[in-house]
C-alpha positions, 0 to 999 in steps of 0.5 A, a space after each residue: 272439485 275446483 281444480 277439476 273444473 278449472 282443468 275441465 274448462 281448459 280441456 273443453 277449449 282444447 277440444 274445441 280447437 281440435 274440432 276446428 282444426 279437423 273441419 279445416 282439414 276436411 274442407 281442404 280434403 273436400 277441395 281435392 288439394 294434396 288428398 293424401 296429405 290431408 288424409 294423413 292429417 285427418 288420421 293424425 288428428 283422430 289418433 290423438 282424440 284420447 288423452 289429448 292433454 295429459 299435463 301442466 307445468 307451472 313456471 316461475 312468474 306465473 306462466 302455465 304450459 299445457 303438455 299434450 299429444 300435439 300442438 294446438 295454437 290460437 293466433 299466436 298463443 300456444 294452447 297445447 305444446 307437443 310433448 316432443 317440443 323443447 318447451 315440454 321437456 321439463 315435464 319429464 326431467 325436472 326434479 325437486 333437486 334440479 327444478 329449473 323454472 318448474 314450480 309444480 308439475 301436474 299430471 291430468 287423467 282423462 277419460 274421453 273428453 272428461 277430466 277424471 283425476 289430477 296428480 300434483 308434484 310440487 318442485 319448488 318447496 318454498 312455493 304454496 301448496 294449498 291446492 295440490 291434488 292427486 296421487 302418484 300417476 306412475 304408480 297408478 299407470 303400472 298397477 292399472 289392469 292390462 288391456 291386451 294392447 301396449 299403452 303409450 307412456 308419454 304421460 309417465 316417462 321417467 328422466 332416464 327414459 326421457 334422455 333416451 327418447 330425446 337422444 337426436 344424435 345420428 347413428 346407432 343407439 343401443 338401449 339395454 334394458 331388463 324386463 319391465 324397464 320400458 325399452 319398447 315404449 322408449 324406442 317408439 316414443 323416440 321414433 315419435 320424437 325423431 319424426 317430430 324433429 327430423 322432417 325428412 324421416 317422414 318421407 324416408 320412412 321408419 321401420 319397426 322390427 318386432 319378434 312376432 306378429 303377436 308383439 306387433 299387434 300388441 304395440 300397434 296403437 302406441 305410435 298412432 296414439 302419439 300422432 304418428 302413423 307413417 311407420 311400417 311394422 315387420 318381423 324378420 320373415 316379412 322383410 322378403 316378400 313372398 317367403 313362407 316360412 314353414 320349416 324349424 331348423 335344428 339348432 346347429 343349422 340355425 347357428 350355422 346359417 346365422 354366422 356372418 361367414 354365410 355371406 361369403 359362402 353365398 357369394 361363392 355359390 352365386 359366382 359358381 353359377 357362371 360357367 367358362 368351358 374349356 372347349 369352344 362353344 358353337 352358337 347357332 344363328 339363322 342356320 349359321 354356326 358361330 364359334 366362341 373360343 374359351 379365351 373370348 368367354 374369359 375376357 368377357 366374364 372378366 369385363 363383366 366382373 370388373 364393373 362391380 355390379 351384381 350378378 344379373 346386371 353384370 350378366 347383361 355386360 357379359 352378354 354385350 361383350 360376347 354378342 359384340 364378338 359374334 356380331 363381328 364374326 358375322 359381319 366379317 362373314 357378310 363382308 366376304 360375300 358378294 350378293 346379286 340383285 336377288 339377294 343371293 350370294 354370288 361368290 365367297 369373296 377374297 380372304 383379304 377383303 379386296 375384290 378378286 377376279 371372281 368377284 368382278 365377274 359375279 358383279 358384272 353378271 349382276 349388271 355392276 361394272 367397276 373400274 380399277 379405281 373402284 377397288 383400291 382396298 377393302 370395301 365395307 358393305 355394312 356401316 355402324 347402323 347395319 352392325 348395330 342391327 346385327 348385335 340387336 338381332 343376335 341378342 333377340 335370338 332365342 337360341 343365342 340367349 339360351 346359349 349365353 344363359 347356359 354360360 351365365 344364367 339369370 338368378 333369383 334367390 330361390 335358385 340359390 337357397 332352395 326352399 322349404 324355408 326356415 326363419 334362418 333362411 330369410 336373411 340368406 334369401 335377402 343376401 342372395 337378393 343383394 348379390 343378384 341385384 334385386 332392390 329393397 325398401 330403404 328406410 330413414 330410421 329403423 327400430 329393432 326390438 328384442 334385438 338380442 334375438 338377431 343373428 349376424 346375418 339378420 343384422 346384414 339384412 337390416 343394414 341394407 335397409 338403413 344405409 344411413 345407420 340411423 337405428 334404435 336398437 333395444 333389447 336384453 342380452 339376459 333374454 337371448 333365447 335364439 341359439 344364433 342370437 347375441 351374447 354381446 352388442 358387438 354385431 350391431 352396426 358400428 359406430 354405436 352408442 349404448 345406453 342403459 335402463 335400470 329401473 323395472 316399473 312392470 314386475 313387482 319385487 316379489 316376482 323379480 326376486 325369484 326371477 332373479 334366482 334364475 338369472 343368477 344361476 345362468 347369467 351370474 354377471 348380469 344384474 337384474 333391473 331394480 323393481 319400484 314397487 310390490 304387489 302384495 302377492 306371493 308367487 306360488 307353485 303347485 305340482 299336478 299330475 293333470 297339467 291341462 286340467 289344473 290350467 283349465 280350472 285356473 283359467 276358469 276361476 280367473 277374474 279381473 285383468 288379463 291372464 297368460 298361460 305360458 307353455 313350452 308348446 301350445 298345440 295340445 294345450 290349446 285344444 284342452 283349454 279351448 284357447 286360440 293359437 295364435 292368441 288374441 291378446 284382447 281375450 282375458 285368457 291367452 296361451 303363448 310360448 315364451 318366444 311369443 310372450 317376449 315384449 308382452 305384459 299381463 296382470 297374471 302369468 301361469 307358467 306350465 312345465 317350467 322344466 321343459 321351458 328351462 330345457 329349451 333355454 334359461 332365457 325362455 323361463 326368465 322371460 316367462 316369469 317376468 311378464 306379470 304385473 301382479 301375480 305369478 304361478 307355476 304348474 309343474 308336472 314333475 320335480 320343480 327345477 332348483 331355481 324355483 324352489 323358493 316359490 311358495 307351494 300351493 296345493 293343486 
């Protein structure tokens, strides 16, 4: 109790300082100075309200450092050190074998503004330990009931995770990690760390790409809780505005569309829209017919393509070249005509541009008398301004524009990749957008979760959004469910570095042992991550004729925590179980497909019809089995797949 009271006193001091900083920010906003900046600051301060302080380091010499979600200072005194600061790193990395200056590490659990528990770890074994308190914080975190939203793990980062979080090197970092290793949390915490250490990212922005909107909702509170809210979240389909995905491709089509050689095919489609006819093209302009020879058009196309510009900007170069030729022809015609005072042509002029006898008679008739010295060579009636006016008039003429558009048409992505569209069409539309010259948002850093699902064309789309190639890429090759997905990390932009997470903090050993049998049957070369705990619950299976009825009974009897029912299809089951599709992850019972369940976690999972899931892909069954933190059950209408025969049999 004495230790709790002491920590409560310090926590009260921290919140008093936080409140004072909030008042200062609100006053600055009220004065109207840099309103956007101060609104963002107020949002950041509000986001760290819960769990403001979560740790303490006792160092040699008696100094104490408190660790929290942001830094708080009183004059020159650091009341709270941001978890991303160098001074906080020993909180995650110090061990009894290599304690550094750390004597004791204390984890502080709070609820609201109240200290509720302490957990001490003595790293200097020679130091007195009479006042040590608490239980293992990590075990408490991984066994706590799920809430339907991902928690941050800033209080319990392990050393192998912290090394990845604080990897500040530029370029692409690929994090391979099996189920429950915390790769998503590590990626998000790395974003928060990079935003803290690289100020330029705050203006250039960060994109977090996830496999589904359900997943993005699930992780949505992590970064704000770490004091960062300047992040854009999206799925692949969100990256091209205005695209509505309404189709599902057959596997063969999805694979074909995902290959990198689609880029060359699309480039050829765009190039083929430019038409150079073999015969002259007549263009009408102000009741005149101007003629364009094929050779002229070929030269104009060549000059436009020599610029290296995308299709639509290059089209304007083509227009300029062609109109220049037309303007020259029109100017020559005008120069060859003599006009009277009324503006009417008096004579056709002479072929060599000199004034002939007929011209002189026409001019004399118009009241203009020229001497011999006035006809010493070709006389130009149009100056540079006049000629530019001719070019402008040609460009503005609808008939001329229509004729040129027939030769080099303006293009939109939908002109090349016709809808209705599937998810595999999205990167194709983006590729065409780049080919025709449409711009895209560019980010300073990109996080890709479930990255094993991305096709080669998906990666081209992401590379355009991060020219600096500053990326955190996380995934598990054993969980690749897409036929166009990856079997290695070779398709990730190079150069890249590979880090690996090997410890499973989420999935109990009892469940992981069965999931490992699925992995061994289909990916024998892949080693599953090592689980750090047991749940005491035995995974089970039951055969049921009425699968919806059995699932409804299980859902009705469920109490405590989150239950996920994972099925190959959700349409009919949703009606039978009266569950929403897509799911609301804050509900006690949710219904999802394996694809929707990627990256999520629940207290208990029941898998419906595992044979149908396995038929769609072994990765889907492996994903479904590794979502639970406590219990796993399987309901099968027919014979159980061989990979699941070791499950304990339970009567229906």
